All heavy atoms as TSV, in Angstrom:
chain	resi	resn	atom	element	x	y	z
A	1	MET	N	N	0.794	-1.101	0.007
A	1	MET	CA	C	0.023	-0.059	0.016
A	1	MET	C	C	0.898	1.206	-0.017
A	1	MET	O	O	1.704	1.450	0.877
A	1	MET	CB	C	-0.883	-0.054	1.269
A	1	MET	CG	C	-1.770	1.153	1.295
A	1	MET	SD	S	-2.771	1.106	2.855
A	1	MET	CE	C	-4.312	1.771	2.340
A	2	GLU	N	N	0.696	2.083	-0.880
A	2	GLU	CA	C	1.419	3.345	-1.003
A	2	GLU	C	C	0.817	4.394	-0.045
A	2	GLU	O	O	-0.366	4.450	0.272
A	2	GLU	CB	C	1.364	3.877	-2.504
A	2	GLU	CG	C	2.086	3.065	-3.487
A	2	GLU	CD	C	2.044	3.751	-4.857
A	2	GLU	OE1	O	1.384	4.657	-5.114
A	2	GLU	OE2	O	2.818	3.248	-5.701
A	3	LYS	N	N	1.724	5.308	0.388
A	3	LYS	CA	C	1.289	6.345	1.295
A	3	LYS	C	C	0.420	7.383	0.517
A	3	LYS	O	O	0.727	7.635	-0.649
A	3	LYS	CB	C	2.595	7.030	1.875
A	3	LYS	CG	C	3.315	6.157	2.804
A	3	LYS	CD	C	4.712	6.802	3.069
A	3	LYS	CE	C	4.603	8.131	3.746
A	3	LYS	NZ	N	5.888	8.617	4.210
A	4	ALA	N	N	-0.540	7.912	1.189
A	4	ALA	CA	C	-1.314	8.979	0.568
A	4	ALA	C	C	-0.690	10.399	0.618
A	4	ALA	O	O	-0.720	11.177	-0.343
A	4	ALA	CB	C	-2.688	9.031	1.219
A	5	LEU	N	N	0.162	10.577	1.735
A	5	LEU	CA	C	0.861	11.918	1.922
A	5	LEU	C	C	2.342	11.705	1.850
A	5	LEU	O	O	2.865	10.712	2.396
A	5	LEU	CB	C	0.422	12.494	3.214
A	5	LEU	CG	C	-1.023	12.892	3.322
A	5	LEU	CD1	C	-1.294	13.470	4.788
A	5	LEU	CD2	C	-1.421	13.905	2.357
A	6	LEU	N	N	2.934	12.613	1.095
A	6	LEU	CA	C	4.449	12.532	1.030
A	6	LEU	C	C	5.083	13.686	1.806
A	6	LEU	O	O	4.502	14.856	1.737
A	6	LEU	CB	C	4.927	12.668	-0.386
A	6	LEU	CG	C	4.377	11.509	-1.304
A	6	LEU	CD1	C	4.807	11.936	-2.707
A	6	LEU	CD2	C	4.906	10.252	-0.946
A	7	SER	N	N	6.081	13.517	2.536
A	7	SER	CA	C	6.681	14.615	3.294
A	7	SER	C	C	7.488	15.434	2.226
A	7	SER	O	O	7.580	15.144	1.013
A	7	SER	CB	C	7.699	14.057	4.266
A	7	SER	OG	O	8.871	13.398	3.564
A	8	VAL	N	N	7.996	16.501	2.679
A	8	VAL	CA	C	8.744	17.441	1.876
A	8	VAL	C	C	9.949	16.603	1.180
A	8	VAL	O	O	10.233	16.721	0.047
A	8	VAL	CB	C	9.327	18.676	2.532
A	8	VAL	CG1	C	10.231	19.449	1.735
A	8	VAL	CG2	C	8.190	19.472	3.175
A	9	THR	N	N	10.725	15.908	2.003
A	9	THR	CA	C	11.821	15.111	1.456
A	9	THR	C	C	11.433	14.033	0.438
A	9	THR	O	O	11.970	13.854	-0.614
A	9	THR	CB	C	12.608	14.375	2.558
A	9	THR	OG1	O	12.971	15.390	3.626
A	9	THR	CG2	C	13.818	13.641	2.152
A	10	GLU	N	N	10.322	13.410	0.742
A	10	GLU	CA	C	9.792	12.404	-0.170
A	10	GLU	C	C	9.249	13.022	-1.446
A	10	GLU	O	O	9.491	12.496	-2.640
A	10	GLU	CB	C	8.592	11.656	0.430
A	10	GLU	CG	C	9.127	10.790	1.555
A	10	GLU	CD	C	8.071	10.160	2.474
A	10	GLU	OE1	O	6.961	10.733	2.482
A	10	GLU	OE2	O	8.188	8.993	2.908
A	11	THR	N	N	8.635	14.174	-1.409
A	11	THR	CA	C	8.228	14.858	-2.534
A	11	THR	C	C	9.422	15.356	-3.379
A	11	THR	O	O	9.424	15.248	-4.638
A	11	THR	CB	C	7.413	16.122	-2.125
A	11	THR	OG1	O	6.302	15.754	-1.362
A	11	THR	CG2	C	6.935	16.924	-3.451
A	12	GLN	N	N	10.490	15.812	-2.707
A	12	GLN	CA	C	11.705	16.277	-3.338
A	12	GLN	C	C	12.405	15.128	-4.140
A	12	GLN	O	O	12.673	15.276	-5.325
A	12	GLN	CB	C	12.671	16.762	-2.338
A	12	GLN	CG	C	14.025	17.093	-2.932
A	12	GLN	CD	C	15.038	17.440	-1.762
A	12	GLN	OE1	O	14.764	17.316	-0.684
A	12	GLN	NE2	N	16.196	17.692	-2.149
A	13	GLU	N	N	12.425	13.983	-3.522
A	13	GLU	CA	C	12.979	12.837	-4.212
A	13	GLU	C	C	12.072	12.421	-5.388
A	13	GLU	O	O	12.563	12.011	-6.457
A	13	GLU	CB	C	13.147	11.606	-3.187
A	13	GLU	CG	C	14.198	11.885	-2.187
A	13	GLU	CD	C	14.205	10.878	-1.194
A	13	GLU	OE1	O	13.386	9.959	-1.115
A	13	GLU	OE2	O	15.037	11.039	-0.206
A	14	TYR	N	N	10.767	12.355	-5.173
A	14	TYR	CA	C	9.745	12.085	-6.297
A	14	TYR	C	C	9.934	12.966	-7.501
A	14	TYR	O	O	9.945	12.381	-8.688
A	14	TYR	CB	C	8.439	12.112	-5.696
A	14	TYR	CG	C	7.295	11.613	-6.694
A	14	TYR	CD1	C	7.093	10.349	-6.849
A	14	TYR	CD2	C	6.630	12.595	-7.438
A	14	TYR	CE1	C	6.065	9.868	-7.797
A	14	TYR	CE2	C	5.621	12.096	-8.302
A	14	TYR	CZ	C	5.329	10.724	-8.422
A	14	TYR	OH	O	4.387	10.378	-9.405
A	15	LEU	N	N	10.056	14.212	-7.252
A	15	LEU	CA	C	10.169	15.215	-8.391
A	15	LEU	C	C	11.585	15.371	-8.806
A	15	LEU	O	O	11.807	15.772	-10.025
A	15	LEU	CB	C	9.601	16.556	-7.891
A	15	LEU	CG	C	8.181	16.629	-7.591
A	15	LEU	CD1	C	7.810	18.002	-7.037
A	15	LEU	CD2	C	7.269	16.316	-8.762
A	16	GLY	N	N	12.574	14.977	-8.059
A	16	GLY	CA	C	13.990	15.129	-8.582
A	16	GLY	C	C	14.356	16.635	-8.504
A	16	GLY	O	O	15.172	16.985	-9.314
A	17	LEU	N	N	13.802	17.283	-7.581
A	17	LEU	CA	C	14.153	18.776	-7.472
A	17	LEU	C	C	14.922	19.018	-6.187
A	17	LEU	O	O	14.985	18.222	-5.294
A	17	LEU	CB	C	12.846	19.561	-7.489
A	17	LEU	CG	C	12.040	19.508	-8.732
A	17	LEU	CD1	C	10.764	20.248	-8.494
A	17	LEU	CD2	C	12.760	20.098	-9.945
A	18	GLY	N	N	15.489	20.275	-6.066
A	18	GLY	CA	C	16.124	20.657	-4.835
A	18	GLY	C	C	15.078	21.022	-3.753
A	18	GLY	O	O	13.860	21.183	-4.121
A	19	LEU	N	N	15.595	21.120	-2.603
A	19	LEU	CA	C	14.733	21.340	-1.392
A	19	LEU	C	C	13.974	22.678	-1.487
A	19	LEU	O	O	12.722	22.756	-1.166
A	19	LEU	CB	C	15.507	21.281	-0.123
A	19	LEU	CG	C	14.755	21.310	1.199
A	19	LEU	CD1	C	13.674	20.203	1.218
A	19	LEU	CD2	C	15.671	21.123	2.363
A	20	THR	N	N	14.726	23.771	-1.954
A	20	THR	CA	C	14.114	25.014	-1.933
A	20	THR	C	C	12.955	25.156	-2.913
A	20	THR	O	O	11.868	25.573	-2.688
A	20	THR	CB	C	15.231	26.105	-2.258
A	20	THR	OG1	O	16.266	26.045	-1.277
A	20	THR	CG2	C	14.569	27.500	-2.392
A	21	LYS	N	N	13.162	24.541	-4.092
A	21	LYS	CA	C	12.149	24.588	-5.197
A	21	LYS	C	C	10.993	23.742	-4.783
A	21	LYS	O	O	9.810	24.075	-5.035
A	21	LYS	CB	C	12.774	24.107	-6.583
A	21	LYS	CG	C	11.745	24.243	-7.697
A	21	LYS	CD	C	11.523	25.750	-7.890
A	21	LYS	CE	C	10.585	25.920	-9.095
A	21	LYS	NZ	N	10.396	27.339	-9.334
A	22	THR	N	N	11.193	22.594	-4.119
A	22	THR	CA	C	10.134	21.691	-3.642
A	22	THR	C	C	9.241	22.440	-2.712
A	22	THR	O	O	8.088	22.404	-2.845
A	22	THR	CB	C	10.699	20.427	-3.079
A	22	THR	OG1	O	11.576	19.711	-4.064
A	22	THR	CG2	C	9.625	19.512	-2.666
A	23	ARG	N	N	9.900	23.070	-1.795
A	23	ARG	CA	C	9.090	23.866	-0.690
A	23	ARG	C	C	8.367	25.084	-1.319
A	23	ARG	O	O	7.128	25.222	-1.052
A	23	ARG	CB	C	10.070	24.436	0.420
A	23	ARG	CG	C	10.568	23.407	1.227
A	23	ARG	CD	C	11.378	24.035	2.293
A	23	ARG	NE	N	11.848	23.024	3.350
A	23	ARG	CZ	C	12.884	23.096	4.108
A	23	ARG	NH1	N	13.710	24.169	4.004
A	23	ARG	NH2	N	13.147	22.054	5.042
A	24	GLU	N	N	8.865	25.646	-2.336
A	24	GLU	CA	C	8.264	26.823	-3.110
A	24	GLU	C	C	6.998	26.221	-3.740
A	24	GLU	O	O	5.868	26.760	-3.589
A	24	GLU	CB	C	9.145	27.334	-4.038
A	24	GLU	CG	C	8.568	28.378	-4.880
A	24	GLU	CD	C	9.541	28.928	-5.965
A	24	GLU	OE1	O	10.770	29.029	-5.759
A	24	GLU	OE2	O	9.105	29.291	-7.062
A	25	LEU	N	N	7.144	25.136	-4.449
A	25	LEU	CA	C	5.987	24.577	-5.193
A	25	LEU	C	C	4.910	24.104	-4.202
A	25	LEU	O	O	3.768	24.247	-4.424
A	25	LEU	CB	C	6.479	23.343	-6.017
A	25	LEU	CG	C	7.175	23.687	-7.265
A	25	LEU	CD1	C	7.815	22.413	-7.870
A	25	LEU	CD2	C	6.380	24.412	-8.223
A	26	MET	N	N	5.365	23.497	-3.062
A	26	MET	CA	C	4.448	22.913	-2.128
A	26	MET	C	C	3.558	24.074	-1.495
A	26	MET	O	O	2.334	23.877	-1.167
A	26	MET	CB	C	5.075	22.092	-1.050
A	26	MET	CG	C	5.610	20.699	-1.532
A	26	MET	SD	S	6.457	19.732	-0.385
A	26	MET	CE	C	5.119	19.234	0.622
A	27	ARG	N	N	4.215	25.220	-1.270
A	27	ARG	CA	C	3.422	26.351	-0.670
A	27	ARG	C	C	2.566	27.008	-1.747
A	27	ARG	O	O	1.466	27.681	-1.362
A	27	ARG	CB	C	4.379	27.383	-0.158
A	27	ARG	CG	C	5.112	26.890	1.100
A	27	ARG	CD	C	6.006	28.031	1.701
A	27	ARG	NE	N	6.519	27.632	2.959
A	27	ARG	CZ	C	7.758	27.266	3.086
A	27	ARG	NH1	N	8.652	27.237	2.124
A	27	ARG	NH2	N	8.172	26.880	4.294
A	28	LYS	N	N	2.858	26.920	-3.084
A	28	LYS	CA	C	2.214	27.664	-4.056
A	28	LYS	C	C	1.101	26.770	-4.795
A	28	LYS	O	O	0.027	27.378	-5.082
A	28	LYS	CB	C	3.228	28.082	-5.091
A	28	LYS	CG	C	2.739	28.821	-6.299
A	28	LYS	CD	C	3.862	29.189	-7.211
A	28	LYS	CE	C	3.473	29.453	-8.631
A	28	LYS	NZ	N	4.602	29.617	-9.484
A	29	GLU	N	N	1.345	25.543	-4.995
A	29	GLU	CA	C	0.405	24.703	-5.715
A	29	GLU	C	C	-0.501	23.994	-4.967
A	29	GLU	O	O	-0.480	23.941	-3.685
A	29	GLU	CB	C	1.242	23.763	-6.623
A	29	GLU	CG	C	2.233	24.370	-7.578
A	29	GLU	CD	C	1.663	25.242	-8.624
A	29	GLU	OE1	O	0.467	25.108	-8.964
A	29	GLU	OE2	O	2.367	26.132	-9.054
A	30	ALA	N	N	-1.603	23.464	-5.584
A	30	ALA	CA	C	-2.850	22.836	-4.891
A	30	ALA	C	C	-2.545	21.417	-4.574
A	30	ALA	O	O	-3.562	20.780	-4.067
A	30	ALA	CB	C	-3.994	23.089	-5.777
A	31	PHE	N	N	-1.468	20.867	-4.696
A	31	PHE	CA	C	-1.296	19.398	-4.412
A	31	PHE	C	C	-0.758	19.119	-2.980
A	31	PHE	O	O	-0.560	18.065	-2.621
A	31	PHE	CB	C	-0.348	18.817	-5.380
A	31	PHE	CG	C	1.070	19.306	-5.486
A	31	PHE	CD1	C	1.999	18.962	-4.442
A	31	PHE	CD2	C	1.398	20.115	-6.524
A	31	PHE	CE1	C	3.259	19.568	-4.586
A	31	PHE	CE2	C	2.799	20.725	-6.602
A	31	PHE	CZ	C	3.565	20.399	-5.602
A	32	SER	N	N	-0.612	20.163	-2.185
A	32	SER	CA	C	-0.040	20.002	-0.781
A	32	SER	C	C	-0.982	20.674	0.227
A	32	SER	O	O	-1.890	21.437	-0.089
A	32	SER	CB	C	1.322	20.446	-0.665
A	32	SER	OG	O	1.404	21.776	-1.167
A	33	CYS	N	N	-0.745	20.194	1.440
A	33	CYS	CA	C	-1.456	20.679	2.560
A	33	CYS	C	C	-0.548	20.855	3.743
A	33	CYS	O	O	0.468	20.184	3.916
A	33	CYS	CB	C	-2.678	19.805	2.949
A	33	CYS	SG	S	-2.177	18.175	3.367
A	34	ARG	N	N	-0.923	21.663	4.717
A	34	ARG	CA	C	-0.147	21.885	5.955
A	34	ARG	C	C	-0.925	21.302	7.116
A	34	ARG	O	O	-2.122	21.544	7.292
A	34	ARG	CB	C	0.020	23.388	6.114
A	34	ARG	CG	C	0.954	23.677	7.236
A	34	ARG	CD	C	1.236	25.202	7.367
A	34	ARG	NE	N	2.202	25.453	8.351
A	34	ARG	CZ	C	2.550	26.635	8.688
A	34	ARG	NH1	N	2.127	27.647	7.968
A	34	ARG	NH2	N	3.337	26.793	9.686
A	35	ILE	N	N	-0.238	20.421	7.827
A	35	ILE	CA	C	-0.782	19.793	8.985
A	35	ILE	C	C	0.080	20.272	10.098
A	35	ILE	O	O	1.246	19.795	10.214
A	35	ILE	CB	C	-0.958	18.242	8.857
A	35	ILE	CG1	C	-1.782	17.912	7.740
A	35	ILE	CG2	C	-1.369	17.718	10.181
A	35	ILE	CD1	C	-1.787	16.418	7.346
A	36	GLY	N	N	-0.380	21.111	11.006
A	36	GLY	CA	C	0.513	21.678	12.065
A	36	GLY	C	C	1.560	22.539	11.509
A	36	GLY	O	O	1.236	23.396	10.634
A	37	ASN	N	N	2.808	22.355	11.681
A	37	ASN	CA	C	3.872	23.052	11.121
A	37	ASN	C	C	4.497	22.369	9.932
A	37	ASN	O	O	5.530	22.815	9.412
A	37	ASN	CB	C	4.956	23.374	12.126
A	37	ASN	CG	C	4.456	24.429	13.177
A	37	ASN	OD1	O	3.691	25.296	12.822
A	37	ASN	ND2	N	4.925	24.278	14.445
A	38	ARG	N	N	4.007	21.290	9.560
A	38	ARG	CA	C	4.621	20.465	8.475
A	38	ARG	C	C	3.769	20.422	7.186
A	38	ARG	O	O	2.529	20.468	7.243
A	38	ARG	CB	C	4.790	18.955	9.002
A	38	ARG	CG	C	5.745	18.915	10.055
A	38	ARG	CD	C	5.852	17.440	10.573
A	38	ARG	NE	N	6.675	17.492	11.735
A	38	ARG	CZ	C	7.918	16.845	11.716
A	38	ARG	NH1	N	8.413	16.249	10.800
A	38	ARG	NH2	N	8.485	16.800	13.048
A	39	TRP	N	N	4.443	20.373	6.065
A	39	TRP	CA	C	3.895	20.381	4.738
A	39	TRP	C	C	3.871	18.976	4.191
A	39	TRP	O	O	4.923	18.210	4.348
A	39	TRP	CB	C	4.618	21.258	3.822
A	39	TRP	CG	C	4.271	22.748	4.000
A	39	TRP	CD1	C	4.904	23.506	4.859
A	39	TRP	CD2	C	3.272	23.507	3.433
A	39	TRP	NE1	N	4.351	24.811	4.814
A	39	TRP	CE2	C	3.377	24.746	3.875
A	39	TRP	CE3	C	2.265	23.177	2.438
A	39	TRP	CZ2	C	2.474	25.831	3.493
A	39	TRP	CZ3	C	1.441	24.233	2.140
A	39	TRP	CH2	C	1.522	25.504	2.623
A	40	TYR	N	N	2.845	18.592	3.595
A	40	TYR	CA	C	2.733	17.234	2.959
A	40	TYR	C	C	2.101	17.356	1.562
A	40	TYR	O	O	1.245	18.285	1.305
A	40	TYR	CB	C	1.790	16.353	3.746
A	40	TYR	CG	C	2.351	15.944	5.115
A	40	TYR	CD1	C	2.032	16.825	6.316
A	40	TYR	CD2	C	3.270	15.043	5.278
A	40	TYR	CE1	C	2.415	16.525	7.527
A	40	TYR	CE2	C	3.705	14.659	6.604
A	40	TYR	CZ	C	3.459	15.470	7.656
A	40	TYR	OH	O	3.883	15.161	8.918
A	41	SER	N	N	2.458	16.451	0.638
A	41	SER	CA	C	1.904	16.505	-0.717
A	41	SER	C	C	0.904	15.179	-0.760
A	41	SER	O	O	1.333	14.175	-0.387
A	41	SER	CB	C	3.023	16.274	-1.735
A	41	SER	OG	O	3.772	17.413	-1.794
A	42	ASN	N	N	-0.173	15.459	-1.242
A	42	ASN	CA	C	-1.218	14.447	-1.603
A	42	ASN	C	C	-0.663	13.782	-2.812
A	42	ASN	O	O	-0.556	14.371	-3.861
A	42	ASN	CB	C	-2.578	15.035	-1.829
A	42	ASN	CG	C	-3.596	13.960	-2.082
A	42	ASN	OD1	O	-3.406	13.140	-3.092
A	42	ASN	ND2	N	-4.612	13.943	-1.269
A	43	ARG	N	N	-0.261	12.475	-2.746
A	43	ARG	CA	C	0.253	11.750	-3.930
A	43	ARG	C	C	-0.564	11.834	-5.098
A	43	ARG	O	O	-0.025	12.115	-6.195
A	43	ARG	CB	C	0.630	10.270	-3.493
A	43	ARG	CG	C	1.285	9.529	-4.640
A	43	ARG	CD	C	1.482	8.065	-4.413
A	43	ARG	NE	N	2.276	7.826	-3.302
A	43	ARG	CZ	C	3.650	7.630	-3.419
A	43	ARG	NH1	N	4.233	7.660	-4.544
A	43	ARG	NH2	N	4.340	7.385	-2.461
A	44	LEU	N	N	-1.853	11.612	-5.030
A	44	LEU	CA	C	-2.690	11.601	-6.144
A	44	LEU	C	C	-2.823	12.970	-6.819
A	44	LEU	O	O	-2.804	13.152	-8.086
A	44	LEU	CB	C	-4.128	11.083	-5.719
A	44	LEU	CG	C	-4.257	9.672	-5.299
A	44	LEU	CD1	C	-5.714	9.323	-4.866
A	44	LEU	CD2	C	-3.785	8.645	-6.355
A	45	LEU	N	N	-2.988	14.073	-5.960
A	45	LEU	CA	C	-3.098	15.399	-6.573
A	45	LEU	C	C	-1.802	15.806	-7.223
A	45	LEU	O	O	-1.668	16.488	-8.118
A	45	LEU	CB	C	-3.451	16.327	-5.396
A	45	LEU	CG	C	-4.873	16.224	-4.884
A	45	LEU	CD1	C	-5.020	17.231	-3.723
A	45	LEU	CD2	C	-5.969	16.468	-5.939
A	46	LEU	N	N	-0.679	15.409	-6.560
A	46	LEU	CA	C	0.725	15.525	-7.083
A	46	LEU	C	C	0.865	14.978	-8.433
A	46	LEU	O	O	1.358	15.710	-9.381
A	46	LEU	CB	C	1.837	15.105	-6.118
A	46	LEU	CG	C	3.288	15.329	-6.611
A	46	LEU	CD1	C	3.675	16.735	-6.919
A	46	LEU	CD2	C	4.178	14.702	-5.639
A	47	GLU	N	N	0.522	13.799	-8.611
A	47	GLU	CA	C	0.593	13.111	-9.916
A	47	GLU	C	C	-0.288	13.806	-10.977
A	47	GLU	O	O	0.142	14.040	-12.091
A	47	GLU	CB	C	0.249	11.644	-9.784
A	47	GLU	CG	C	1.288	10.855	-8.996
A	47	GLU	CD	C	0.954	9.383	-8.785
A	47	GLU	OE1	O	-0.209	9.042	-9.071
A	47	GLU	OE2	O	1.791	8.766	-8.149
A	48	LYS	N	N	-1.588	14.199	-10.638
A	48	LYS	CA	C	-2.447	14.887	-11.481
A	48	LYS	C	C	-1.747	16.186	-11.888
A	48	LYS	O	O	-1.890	16.554	-13.020
A	48	LYS	CB	C	-3.816	15.132	-10.858
A	48	LYS	CG	C	-4.777	15.864	-11.687
A	48	LYS	CD	C	-6.065	15.977	-10.863
A	48	LYS	CE	C	-7.062	16.700	-11.745
A	48	LYS	NZ	N	-8.338	16.969	-11.109
A	49	TRP	N	N	-1.238	16.989	-10.865
A	49	TRP	CA	C	-0.638	18.268	-11.202
A	49	TRP	C	C	0.571	18.065	-12.133
A	49	TRP	O	O	0.651	18.793	-13.105
A	49	TRP	CB	C	-0.180	18.909	-9.874
A	49	TRP	CG	C	0.547	20.154	-10.049
A	49	TRP	CD1	C	0.086	21.339	-10.311
A	49	TRP	CD2	C	1.952	20.331	-10.198
A	49	TRP	NE1	N	1.006	22.337	-10.429
A	49	TRP	CE2	C	2.284	21.652	-10.320
A	49	TRP	CE3	C	3.110	19.413	-10.039
A	49	TRP	CZ2	C	3.533	22.209	-10.475
A	49	TRP	CZ3	C	4.353	19.984	-10.170
A	49	TRP	CH2	C	4.613	21.301	-10.344
A	50	LEU	N	N	1.357	17.156	-11.836
A	50	LEU	CA	C	2.554	16.780	-12.822
A	50	LEU	C	C	2.135	16.496	-14.239
A	50	LEU	O	O	2.689	17.002	-15.171
A	50	LEU	CB	C	3.282	15.715	-12.090
A	50	LEU	CG	C	4.695	15.466	-12.726
A	50	LEU	CD1	C	5.588	16.667	-12.702
A	50	LEU	CD2	C	5.378	14.295	-11.997
A	51	ASN	N	N	1.119	15.658	-14.420
A	51	ASN	CA	C	0.559	15.392	-15.651
A	51	ASN	C	C	0.077	16.684	-16.369
A	51	ASN	O	O	0.316	16.823	-17.620
A	51	ASN	CB	C	-0.537	14.276	-15.580
A	51	ASN	CG	C	0.101	12.917	-15.230
A	51	ASN	OD1	O	1.230	12.637	-15.694
A	51	ASN	ND2	N	-0.756	12.080	-14.622
A	52	GLU	N	N	-0.571	17.390	-15.668
A	52	GLU	CA	C	-1.139	18.750	-16.320
A	52	GLU	C	C	0.090	19.596	-16.692
A	52	GLU	O	O	-0.042	20.232	-17.766
A	52	GLU	CB	C	-1.948	19.458	-15.282
A	52	GLU	CG	C	-3.262	18.719	-15.086
A	52	GLU	CD	C	-4.138	19.380	-13.950
A	52	GLU	OE1	O	-3.674	20.401	-13.318
A	52	GLU	OE2	O	-5.216	18.921	-13.699
A	53	GLN	N	N	1.160	19.639	-15.936
A	53	GLN	CA	C	2.276	20.475	-16.242
A	53	GLN	C	C	2.987	20.032	-17.560
A	53	GLN	O	O	3.382	20.709	-18.388
A	53	GLN	CB	C	3.280	20.494	-15.180
A	53	GLN	CG	C	2.739	21.128	-13.817
A	53	GLN	CD	C	2.103	22.535	-14.074
A	53	GLN	OE1	O	2.855	23.373	-14.556
A	53	GLN	NE2	N	0.882	22.685	-13.675
A	54	CYS	N	N	3.041	18.650	-17.595
A	54	CYS	CA	C	3.606	17.993	-18.774
A	54	CYS	C	C	2.698	18.373	-20.067
A	54	CYS	O	O	3.378	18.371	-21.134
A	54	CYS	CB	C	3.794	16.543	-18.596
A	54	CYS	SG	S	5.096	16.211	-17.286
A	55	LYS	N	N	1.482	18.330	-19.957
A	55	LYS	CA	C	0.621	18.668	-21.111
A	55	LYS	C	C	0.742	20.100	-21.589
A	55	LYS	O	O	0.684	20.370	-22.778
A	55	LYS	CB	C	-0.802	18.401	-20.763
A	55	LYS	CG	C	-1.149	17.041	-20.574
A	55	LYS	CD	C	-2.632	16.768	-20.144
A	55	LYS	CE	C	-2.990	15.329	-19.835
A	55	LYS	NZ	N	-4.363	15.147	-19.354
A	56	LYS	N	N	1.161	20.997	-20.770
A	56	LYS	CA	C	1.405	22.391	-21.142
A	56	LYS	C	C	2.625	22.626	-21.975
A	56	LYS	O	O	2.682	23.492	-22.744
A	56	LYS	CB	C	1.506	23.246	-19.867
A	56	LYS	CG	C	0.173	23.405	-19.075
A	56	LYS	CD	C	0.383	24.315	-17.916
A	56	LYS	CE	C	-0.854	24.318	-17.070
A	56	LYS	NZ	N	-0.744	25.188	-15.852
A	57	VAL	N	N	3.619	21.612	-21.906
A	57	VAL	CA	C	4.825	21.836	-22.598
A	57	VAL	C	C	4.669	21.282	-24.058
A	57	VAL	O	O	4.130	20.132	-24.302
A	57	VAL	CB	C	5.930	20.961	-21.988
A	57	VAL	CG1	C	7.197	21.053	-22.776
A	57	VAL	CG2	C	6.218	21.508	-20.562
A	58	LYS	N	N	4.886	22.141	-24.993
A	58	LYS	CA	C	4.808	21.715	-26.348
A	58	LYS	C	C	6.166	21.397	-26.914
A	58	LYS	O	O	7.008	22.303	-26.886
A	58	LYS	CB	C	4.125	22.824	-27.242
A	58	LYS	CG	C	2.622	23.028	-26.825
A	58	LYS	CD	C	1.899	24.057	-27.626
A	58	LYS	CE	C	0.455	24.258	-27.197
A	58	LYS	NZ	N	-0.208	25.227	-27.935
A	59	ILE	N	N	6.362	20.285	-27.453
A	59	ILE	CA	C	7.655	19.938	-27.962
A	59	ILE	C	C	7.674	20.008	-29.555
A	59	ILE	O	O	6.699	19.756	-30.177
A	59	ILE	CB	C	8.028	18.487	-27.610
A	59	ILE	CG1	C	8.083	18.400	-26.003
A	59	ILE	CG2	C	9.363	18.045	-28.261
A	59	ILE	CD1	C	8.298	17.053	-25.500
């Protein structure tokens, strides 16, 4: 069973981005939520957001 929520570090590894950019995206985009003082990414929303971003790129 896969986790529903990813920590900042797990999101960073999943996206292959640096920590600063990952935190910036998590605060700005709709795929994450804050529980207490910690930020988490909803895995399903993150994958949906990522697919939408890839569709915007025209090659």
